[in-house]
N, C-alpha and C positions, 0 to 999 in steps of 0.2 A: 526582595520585598520583605519588609519586616511585618510578620503576621501578628505581632502583638502591639503595634503602634502605628502611627501615621507614616513613619519612615518606610522607605522601600529601596530595594536594590535589585538590579538586574545583571545577569552574568554574561550577556552578549549584546553587541552593538546593533543598531538599526542599519538598514541598507537603503540604497538610493533609487532614483525614479525609473519608471518604465512606462511605455505607452501600450495601450490595449484597445482592441476593437471587439465587437461581438464575434462569437465563435461557436461552431457546433461542438457539442459535448455529449458524452454518454449520459451525463446527468443533465439532460436537456431542460428539465423543468426549473433549474436552480440558478443559472448564471445570468447576470445582467450585463449590459454593455459597460465596459470599463474603459475609460478614456483619459489619457494623459495623467497618469498617477503621479502625484508629487508627495505631499504630506499625507493626504488621505485619498482613498479611492472616491471618485465622484460618480454618483449614480444619477443618470439623466433619464427622466421619464417623459415620454411624449404621447399625447393622444392624437392619433392621425385619423382624420375622417375624410373619406373619399366618396363622392356621390357620382354615379355614372348613369348615363341614359341607356335606354334599351338599344341593343345592337340593331342597326338598320343600314340600308344602302346609303353611301355617302351622297349628300345632296350638293348639287351645284349651287353656287351662291352669287349674290350681288351685294352691293354695298349696304343694302338695308337689312338683309337676312342674317348677317353676322352680328349677334346681339352684343358680345363682349370681345370683339376682335375686328379684323378687317379681311377683305376678300383678296386673295392672291391667286391668279390663274384658276379661277372658279372654285377655289378651296378656301374655307374659313381658316385663317391663322389667328389663334386665340391669344388674348392677353394673358399675362401671367396669373395663374390661379383659376383659369376657366378651361373647361373641356366640353366635348360634344361636337357634332358635325355643324352646329350653328353657334358654338361657344356659349351654350345656354345653361351649362351646369357649373356650379362652383366646386372647385377642388380645394379644400382648405386644410391648413395645418395650424393647429391651435395649441397653445400652452396654457394649462390651468394654473392660475396665479391667484389663489385665495387662501386664506388661513383656515386650517382644519377646524370644523365645528365652531367657527367664529370664536375661537379661543375659549370656548366653554363658559363664557361670561366671567372668566377669572384672569383676564388679560386683555391686551389690545393688539390689533393687527398692525404691524409696523413694516415699512419698506426697508430692505437691506441697504446699508451704506455702500458696501463693496460692490454689490450687484443690484442696481436700482430696479431691475425688472422682477426681482424676487421679494416676497414678503414672508414674514414669520411672526409667531406669537411672542409678544413680550409679556411674560406672566407677572401676576400680582405677587405680593410678598410671600404668601404661604403655599404657592402652587408651582408646579413644574410639569414638564412633558411637552411634546410637540403641540398639543392642543390645550395646554394648561389645565389638564383634567386630573392631575395626580397631586395630592397634597404632600408637602414635605413631611408633615407630621400628622399621621392619621389619628383621629380622636384626640388631638393635642397631647399625645403621648401619655394619656391618663393623668395629666397634671392636676394637682401637685403631688399626689400620693405615689404614682408609679415613676414619674420622670418629667422631663421638660423638653421643649422644642428648641434646639440650638440653631438659630438662623444666621449667626455671625460666622460660624466656622464651616463644618461639613454639611450643614443644613439637614439634620436628621434628629431622631429622638435620642436623648441621652437618658438612660434608665438609671433609677436608683439601684442600690446593691442587690435588693431582693427581687428585682424584676428584669425581664429580658424580652427580646423579640423586636421586630421592626417598629412596633407601636407600644412597647413596654407592657404588653398585656399578659405575658407568661411568667410564671413563678420561676425562681432559681432554687433548686433544679426543677426541670419541667418534664412532664410525661409526653409533651408534644414536640414535634420538630418544626423548623422554619428555615426559610431562605432569606438572605439579604444580599443587596448589591452595595457593598461599601464604596464610598467615593474616593477610591485610591487608584492611581495610575502610575506607571513607571516614569522614570526621569524624563525620557524622551517622549514627545507627543506622537511620534510615528513608529513606535516599537511594536505595533500589532504584528503577530506572527502565528504560525501554525506548524505542526509536526516538530515542535521543539520538545525539550524535556525540562521538567522542574524537579528539583531535589530539595529536601529540607535539611538544614544544618542549624541546630539551635532554634532560634526564633526567626530565622531568615529563610525565605524561599529563593533559591538561585535558579534563574532561567537560562538554559544553555541551548545554543544553536537555534534551529528552526528555519522556516521559509518566510520571507517577507518580500513584498513587491519592491521595496525601496532599499537598494544597497548600492554603494558607490564602487568605483573601480578598484579601490584598495581594500575592500572587505570581501572575505570569503563566506559564502552562505553554505551552511551545513544543515541539511534537513533529514528527517527520519533517523536522527541520531538517538543513541541511548546512553544516558548518564546515570551513574549511581554514586552515592556518597558513602565514604568509609573514613572514619576518624576525622582527620583534617583535610582530606583530599576528595575531589570529585573525579571519577573515572568516566571518560567518554570514549565509547568504542563504535566504530563503523559509521554508517550514514552515507548520505549522498552529498558530494561536493558539487555545487552548481557552477561547474566550469563549462567549457564549450560543449562537452559531450556528457555531462552529468554523471561523472564517474562515481561508482560505489566504492568506498574505501575500507581497508582493514586496519587503519591507523588507530592506535590507542594513545589517547592524550590524558594527562593528569593535571588537574588544576589544584594548586595548593592554596587553601583559603586564607591562612594567615598572611602569606606573602603576596597573594593574588597574582601568581605567575603560572604560566602553562609550561609543561614539558612533555616530551614524547617518551613512550616506553616501547622498546623493541623486544618482545618476549621471545624466549627460546621455544620453538614449536617441538613438542615431544615426539610427534610422529610427522615425518616429512610431508609437507604440503597440506596438513590438516589445520588450516586456519582459513575461514571463509569470510570474505568481505560481504557484509549484508546491510540492508536497510529495512526499516519497518519491523525491527526486532524488539525484544525487551530484555532487560538485564537486572540482576539483583546480586548484592554482595551478601554472602551468608558465611557463617562459621560452621563447618562440618563437625561431626562427632570426633573426627581425627584431629581436631583443633586447627586444621587448615582454614585459612580465610580465602574464599574463592568468589570471583565474579562469574556468575552463571548466565550465559547468553542463550536466549530461547529463540529458535526459528529465525525468520527473516527472509528477504528476497535477495538473491545474488544475480547480478546481470550476466554472470557466466554460468552458474549452476542452477538457476531458476529458483522456484519456491523450495526452501530447505526445511527439512524436518529434524534437523540435527540440534544437539545441545553442545555448546562450547563452554569450556571452563578455563578461566585465567586464574592461576595461583599467584596471589599478590606477593607473598613473602619470597617465593622462589623465582618470580618473574617468568613463569613457564605457562605454556598453552597446551590444552589437550581437548580432543574430541572423543568423549567416552562412548562406549557401547551401552545402550540403555536396554532395560527389560520391560516386561509388561505389554500393554497394548501397543499396537503399531499405529502411531498417530500421524496425522497429516499436518505439517507446518505451513506457515504462510506469512503474509504481510499485514501489518496494521492491527494485530491483535492487542489485547491488553492483559496484564498479569499483575498479581500481587503475591508477596511472600508472607506466609503465616508462620511465625516463630514457634507457635504452640504445636503445630502438626509437622513442622520441618518440611513444608511442602510449598511449591509454587503453583498457583491456580491460574490457568491460561484460558481466556475467553475470546471467541469470535475471530475475526480476521478475514482477509481475502485469500482464497486458497484454490488449489487444483482440485477439481471434483471428478468423479468417475465419468468415463466416456470422453476424455480429453476436453473437459469443460472447466470453466473457472467461475467463481462467484463468492458471495458472502456466505458465512456460516454462523451458526449459533452454538458451536461446540464448546464444551467446557472440559478441560483436562486438569488432572493433578499430577505433578511431578515431585516425587519424594527425593530430596536432594542427596540423602545419604545412601540410599539403596539404588538410586538412578532408575526408578521404576515409574512408568506411566500408567495412569488409571483414567478411564473415561467416566465422567460424571454426567449428571442429568443436564441436557441441553436447555438453554434459556427460552427458546421459542422466538427469539428476536435476533435475527442475523444482522450483523453490523461490523464495521471496521473503523479505525481511527477514533475510537471512543476512549473513555478513561475509566479507571477502576481504583478504588482504595479499599482498605480493610479497616473496619471500625466495629469493635465489640462483637467479633465472631461473624460479621456479615460483610460480604464483598459487595460494594455499591458500584453499580455501573451507570454512567451518565453519558448521554448524547451519542454522537457517532454518525457516520454516514450509513444509511439504511437503503440507499438506492441500488437495487440489484437488477435493474432493467438494462436494456440496450438503448439504442438511439430512439426507440419508440417507448415512451414512458407508460408504465402501468399504474402510476400514482405513488410509487415509493418515494419517501422524502429523502432529500440529500442531507438536510440539516435536521438533526433530531434533538429533542429535549427529553427523550425517554429516560426514566429513572427506574432502575431495577435493583433488586436485592437478592443475593444468594446466601442462604444459611449454610455455613460450612458443616455444622454438626449434623444437620438433618438432610443435607443434599436436596434443598428445596428452594425454588425460585418464587419471588413475589414481585408484583408491579407496584411501585410507589407513586404517589401523586407527583405530577410534574411541577416545577417551580411556579408559584403563583405570584409573579412579579409584575411590575408595571410595564415591562417591555419584553419583547421576544428574546429568549436566551438560547434558542436552538443553535447547534454548532457541531463541528467535528474537527479533528486535528488539534484539540486542546490538551491540557494536561491537568492533573490533580494531585494534591498532597494532603496529608493529615497533620494537623497541629492542634494540640489541646482538645482532642476528641471531635474536631470539626473538619469538614472537607473544604479545601480551597481550590477553586478551578480558575485557571488563567488562560486567556487567549483562545485561539482556534479560528475557524473560518465559517462565515455565514453570509456568503456573497461578498463580504469584505473581511479583511483580516482584523481580528479583534485584539484589544489590549485591556479588557476589563477583567474584574475579579468577581466571581460568585462564591458565596459562602453558604454551606449547608450545615446546620447544627442539629444533630439527631437528638432523640429523647435521651434523658439521663437515667440510668438504672436506679440511682439513689432516690429518685422521685417516687418510685413505686413502693407504697407502704403495705401492700397486701401480697401474700405469697402467691396466690393464683395470678394476680395481675403481673407480678414480677416474672413468673415462669412463662407467661404468654405474651410478653412484651415484644411481639413481632408484628409486622415485618420490619426489616431495616435495622434491627438491633436484637441482641440476645443477652438476657440477664439470668443470673442464678441466685436462688434464695439461700442465704447463709444464716441459719437460725432465726434471727429477728430482723434482718435487714436484707435489702436487695443489692447485689453486687454485679459489676460488669463481668463479661465472659473472661476477659484477661485476668481479673482478680480471682475469679473462681479457679482458673487453672493454677495460679500461683498458690492458692490455698488448698488445692486438691479436693475440691468439692464438686467435681464434674458430675452433674446429673441432668443431662440434656433431655428435655421433654419433646419428643418428636412424634409426629403422626406415624402410625404403623404402615410400613411399606409392604407392598405385595409384589410378587414376581411379575415381570412384564409379559404382555401377550406375545405370541409368536411373531406377529407382524412387526413388532417393535424390535425384536432381536434379529430379524432377517437382514437388517442393514449391515451387520457385521460379517465381513466376508472371510475372516481368519479366526483361528482358534484363540489366539492371545487377546485380540480386541473383544471377542465374544465373552471371555471369562474375566478379563481385567476391567470390569465396569460395574456400575452400581444398579443396573437395571434388572438383575436377576435372570441371567441367561446361562445356557449351557451349550457346549460344542458337541454335536451329536453325530455319531457314525463317521467321524473324521471328514465331514463334508458340509455341514450347515449349522447355523446358530438358531436355537429355538428357546422358548421359555423354560426356565428351570422346573416349572410345574408339569411340563409335557413329558410323555413317555419316550424313553430312548434306550436302545439296547446297549450302546457303548458310549458313555457320557464322560466328558471332561468338564469340570467346574472350576479348576484352578489353572491359571495361566502357566504355572511352572511345569505342568504336565504337557504343555503344547510343544509341538515341533514346528519351528518357523520355516516356512518354505520360501524358496527364492522369489516366486512370483509375488509374494506379499511384500517383499522388500522392493522389487523392481517397479511395481505399480505405483509406488509413492514418489518415484523420481521423475522430475518434470522437465528435464533438459537433456540433450545429448551428452553434454559434458559430465553431468552428475551420473548419468547412466553408465558412461564409459569407465567410471572409477570402480565399478563393481564387475568383477570378472564373470559373475553368474548372470549378468544382464546384457542386453543388446538393444540398441536404439533402432526402431522401425521408422525410417525416413518418411515412408508413405503415410503411416498412421500417426506420425508425430507422437509416439509414446514409447516408454521403456518396457521391454518385455523380458521375461525370464528365458534364459537359454534352455533348449529342450533337454530333457533328462537323458536322452541317448548319448549325450556328450561323454558320459561316464560308462555307459554300457549296461547291459542287463545285470541285475543283482548288485549293482553299485549304487551308492548314494552320493549325490552332489552336495557337498558341504563346504561352504566358503570357497577357497581356491583349490580344493582337493576333492578327489573321489575316494570314498571309504567303503570297505566291504568287510563284513563280519562273518566268520565261519566258526561253528561250534565243535568241530572235530578235535580230538585229543591228540596233540602233537608235541614233539620237542621243539626247542627254539630254532634249530637249524632246519628241521623239516617245515616248520611254519614259514620260515624265510624263503625256502624253496617253493612252497605253495604260492606265496605272493609273487615270487619272481616269474612263475609260469603264467601268471595273470597280468604280466607286464607291470608289476608293482613291487613294493617293498613293505616290510612291516611298518605300521603307521607311526610317524613322528607326530604325536598329539601336542602341538605347540600353541594352539589357539583354543579359547574357551568354547567356541562353537563346536569344534571337533570333539572336545572332551564331553560337552553336554550331550551331543548326539550319541556317542558311544555308550555313555552311562545310561541314557534313556533306553537305548536298543537292547542292551544285555539284561536290563531288568524285565524285559518282556518275555524272556525265556523262563517260563514258570515250571516246566517239567524237568529242567536240567540247570544246574548251577554253572554259570559261565564265568571263568576267570582267565581271560585271553592274554596271550602274549602281545606286547607292543614293541615298537622299534627302539627300545632303550637298553643300552648295555654299558658295561664298564670299559672305558677306553684304556685307562692305566690304573695305577694303584689307588688314586684318590679322585679320579675324574669320571663322571657319568655323562654320556652324550647320546643324542638321538641319531638314528640312522642317516638322517639328512645332514649330519654334521653340526646341527645347532645345539647349543649347550642346554643342559637341564637346569631349570631355575627353581624347581620345587614350589611352583605357584598354582597353576591350574590343576596340576596333579601333584600329590604329595606322598611321601613315604609314610607307611604305617609306623606306629611306635616301635622302636627297636630296629627299624630298617634304615638303610640296607645292611644286611648281615654279610659276614665275610665268606659265606659258603657259596654265594651265587654271583655271577657276572652278567645275568640277563634278568629283565624285569617283566612282570605281568600284573594285571589288575586283580587284586585279591578281593577287595570289598568295594563294590561299585557304589554303594550308597554313600560312602564318604570319600570317593575318588582316591582310594588307597592303593599304593604300589608296594610290591614285595619282591625282593631279589630271590633268584632261584638258579641252580646250576643250569647252564644252557642245554645240558643233555637230559634234564628232567622233563617230565610231561606236564602240560598245562591244558586246561579245558577251554579251547577256543583260541582264536587269533584275530587280529585286526590288520587288514591290508590297506595300503594307500597308493594312489597313483595320481599324476597331474591331470587336470582337466584338459581335454582336447578341445580347446576354445577356437572359434573362428578367428581369423586374423583381423583384429580390430583395426589395424593400420590400413587394411584394404578398404575400409569404410570410415574414413576419418570424419569427425564432426565438422560441420560447416562453421565458418567464422561466426561467433556470437553477434547478435544484432547490435549490441552496444558498442562493438568495435568497428562498425561500418560507418564511414564518415560522409558518404554522399547518398543522395536519393537513389541514384541508379543502382549502386551495389546493395543498397538497403532493400530495395523492392525487387531484386533480380530473382529471388527464390520464392515466387508465389506469394502466399499470404502469411509467411512465417514472421516477417518483420513489417513494421510501419514506420514511415518517415514523417516526422513532424517538421514542416517547413519553417514554422515561426521560431523554433528553438534549434533547428538544424541538428536534430538528434534522431537516431535510429533505435527503436525499442522493439522488444518481442511483442507480437500481437496479443499474446496472453497476459501481457503486463502493461498494456496501455492505460488501463484504469488507474493502476497504482503509480505509474510514471508521472502522470499529470493530474493529481487529485484536486488541484485548485484551479483547473482550467488554464494551465500555462500553455497548452498546445492550442493554437488558434486554427490550425488547418493541418491535415495529414493526408498522405498518399499511401496506397498499398499496391498500386500498379503503375499507371502512367505518371511520370514526374512533371511537375510544372517547372519552368525555368527557375534555377536556384538563385539567380540574380535578377533583381527587378528590371535591370536594363534589357533583358530579353523580351519584355512585354511591350507590344507596339501601340496599344490603345489605352486610353484612360480607363475604360471599363474593365479591361483585363487587369490593368495595374491595381486598381483599388479593390479587386476581388482578393488580392493577396494581402494577408494581414500586415506584413512589414513593409509595404510599398506605398509610395505617394507619387503624385503626378506634378511635374513642373511644367506649367503651361507657358508657351513662349509668347512674346509680346504681340504677335500677330493676332492672337485670340481667334484662331481658326480651327482649333482642335489639335494642332500640332504641339508636341512637347516631348518630354523625356520621363521615363519611369525610373525612380530612384528609391533606394532604401531610406526609410525615415519613420517619423512619428507625427502626431498631430502638431508638434511644435516646429517641424521643419525637416529638411533632408539630413541624413546622417552618413558618416563614413567610418570605416574600421580605424581603430587606434593605430594598428600597425599592419604590415602586410599579411602576417599569418595569425591575426587575432580576429575572433568573432565579436569582440566588444566594440560597440559603436558609440560615437560621440556626434553631437550636433555640428553641422557645418553649413551656415546660411549662405555661404558664397557659392554653393552648388546650384542655388536657385535665387539669384539676387533680386530682392524686391525693388531695390532702387533702380534697376534696369527694366522694370515693368514685367518681370517674370512673376507668375502667380503659383503658390504652393497649395495643392489640394490633397487632402488625406481622407476625408469622409465622403465627399460628393464631388463629382466631376464638374468642371466648368460647363455652363449651359451650351456653348457653341462647340460642337464636335463634328467638324467637317473634314478632319484628317489633313488640314492644311490646303485644301483645294477650293475653299469658298468662305466668304464672310457670312454672317447670319443676319436674318431678319427677325425682329422681335426676340433677339438674344439666343434663340435655340433652333431656328429653322434655316437650313442651308439655302442661301439665295440662288446661286447658280454654280453648279459643279464645273470646274475647269480641269485642264490637264488630262483630257480624255477619260474623265471619271464620271460615274453615275451612282445613283442610290440615295437613300434618305440622308446618309452621312458621307456621301462621296466615297464609299468604301469599296467599290468594284470598278472594273474597267468597262468602258463602253464596248458594245458588240464589235468583234473584229480586232480587239486589242487585248493584251494580256500583261500581267504583272501584279504586284501587290501595292496598291495605292494607299494603304493605311499609313498614318503618321508621316505624310509627305512623300510616300513612295511613288514611283513612276509607272505609267502604262506605256507599252511600246507596241510596235507592229503596225500593220496598215491593211488597206483593202486588198492588196495583192497577196497577203498571207493566205495560204491554202487553209481550207476549213479543217482538214485533218491535222495540220500542224498546230492550228489554234487549239484544238481539243487536246492534243497530246501535251502541249506546253501548259495548258490550264490544269490538266490532270497531274502533270509533274509538280506544279506548284502546290497543289493540294496535298499530294503524297508527302512532299518534303515538309510542308507546313505541319502535317499531321504527325510526322515522325521526328520533328526537329529536336525533341528532348527525350526520346526513348530509343533503345537499341534498334537498329535496322537489321532485320533478320530475313533469311529465306527468300521467299518470292518477292517481298517488297524491295530488297536490295537488288535482286536481279532485274526487276522492272525499272528501277531508277537507272541502272546501268544502260539498259536498252534505250530509255528515253534520252539519255545524254548522247 
């Protein structure tokens, strides 16, 4: 899409039709009935009015007492549309068919040509809207001084050079902001989408991937993808491919803009296995201080590893992949957050998302994190107070602007939270301050989630999203311009939503101020948080790596920095990270099993730290090893013997975790200087190696200047504050030693993780392990119960099961009522019109069949229910006559006389003394000579078999059925 002209361009194709019916959803307040989607989703509204009489005893009738019906066997059989024991009450279904507000006297009410039963407003020349109540040009655009109304082209105000705004009432530049709805659409009329990504290249906005209801068999839908633009290429990583099982991918695609061609990249993974396929993540291309150009991928959801808190780095020049260790606060990652990169602070700001919460719960959050890309450090910033996910964020003039999102954090019982939001928030990066901005004041509703936003020429452009229907419109927000402020105080206080700086005699934008080194942010004075605000942080690093003014007290709790504390830590670099802090953030068995210090509790469904006794008393569990520090003065050989007697060796400090722990611990010896032996010695004339035979790399630990000298063949830590090593003769004495031994870990193979939900392909194996997984019958997908909300954010799942499975094929359903309860099933009524028929896969357009034997993709096939042979296809409502093939109907819906030994209102049961399943033409057998006991046993057998027909038969039920046979 050309953001500077009427031209537009889109980077992804639309997709084809699908059929929908009303469905239950966790966002129960928001979704309407969606039926037979083709170019657009059609929204049908009906007003249904039913009037009923007081409940009373049925009255016997004669020909006179049935007001709107006739008497059959002393019972009134009512005409269509009438109810009551005497057919005296009208039961009506009405469709309101009038123009809104009588077209506001700015148009006329006209009958639709394509659908004669519908009417619409045909507006006069200067008016628009459903009720013709919105002028194309408000106040005539201030004509002639400010602009004029163009009714020949886009039908909007065309402003003169010194004026702007939807009605040309604002100066250029202006101290006020405004929203507009430009009349631009993508090339295709059906390209509405959500969970896509838009990137800016020059003056064009490229739209990549996304979810759309309309896609054809030859198109692949990729949603929750993340794309970033670098030079002449667009990089697309991860996302969900809408195949039969909705696989999350780790593919990396590159789109070259000049040639408009796609190619794949297969990066070399620096550490084996450390590349995560994720969806609902975010990514940014940044240039580090090392001059490396890196795509940084933040968080996301993995169908194998759950909600991830990791950062992934793709080095573009070397085509390599890395999952780095991060420092600072221990953050919780998730799905559907939004993030922006600030070039001035070299940091990524991450807001909101759907995450794992304490107590094995999941929900929306309002968290805000800062990730410093060069130091790989996390900091917790002030939360917004507005939890949401699938929202958008951009950075303009030092302010992060948040728009829209899904704020519905309820269960199936709604407490009033909105699914589609038009909330507009501003975060001031310099002052760590949130403000609420006015919502768009436009002529129509612009609430949405799953949209995307970019910045061009200082304005925010929002495209697409979901608001009961998939959207393809564009919203534009133009913030105030710093240059419009002529006064110093007005300039410095030009918030919220913008930050300006006063430079001598004029006002400049925040970015210009950084370039000119005139940073003088005027921020309200911050005070330390109260204790109850700090209590939420359960670990030392998160307590001290935030902006709330907290301290870690007595190595056990987080309190206000103003509170008294005997042993306080106020800098995260002084914190010791414990295993339980890492394990608690892991949300799946697979991710938990990757950490040797963690184990998965199947009963509690949570990741827990392995107990400290795995190392033993006076040992410390660090990473994959147990470490022990002794302060005694020993030679190298005696130190090695000491460790050997403890079933260990002198420590090979090959990881940063081990080094940081040792350095922190020996600095605590205040009464004695500790310079301990470590397991590093000279192997030959020029080669130093660790005791575990790994090479010395001079990275995490380094030699002091002038070292190693030729006098020694063994090494010890001489200066802990700089991680400095010094060589010494092995017979010399050193103050202290560090021992190491492996962790005595439980056998993880004895408790293997269950197969991930996403890899289970049938309802029975999906729901076989309690409530861990949920089966969506309409999409035939198995998902984690804790990921149901994010798996179907747009209501794609019409019905789900967590225990008993319905028949996976429509053909297993025997009655029309059962058939139409299933979202993807329709009923083919046979020509006898007695309620007999067949349940088939289909949509409102007709029955469907798979494209091939092993495919879930369906195509229409009218021959399965041939209309020319008097078969009738029903998808929304069953035919009136439902007598299971054993009777014709009186008055279209009352069974006249049940035959074939059947009885009941719909001839659905066998007469006394007979047994069988008479539904859909089934037979009743037996006779008067059948013993009463045999009748009851066989009836009971039928019910048991019917009850368990689509679920595993276990224990006593299986034994009972064997006895009955």
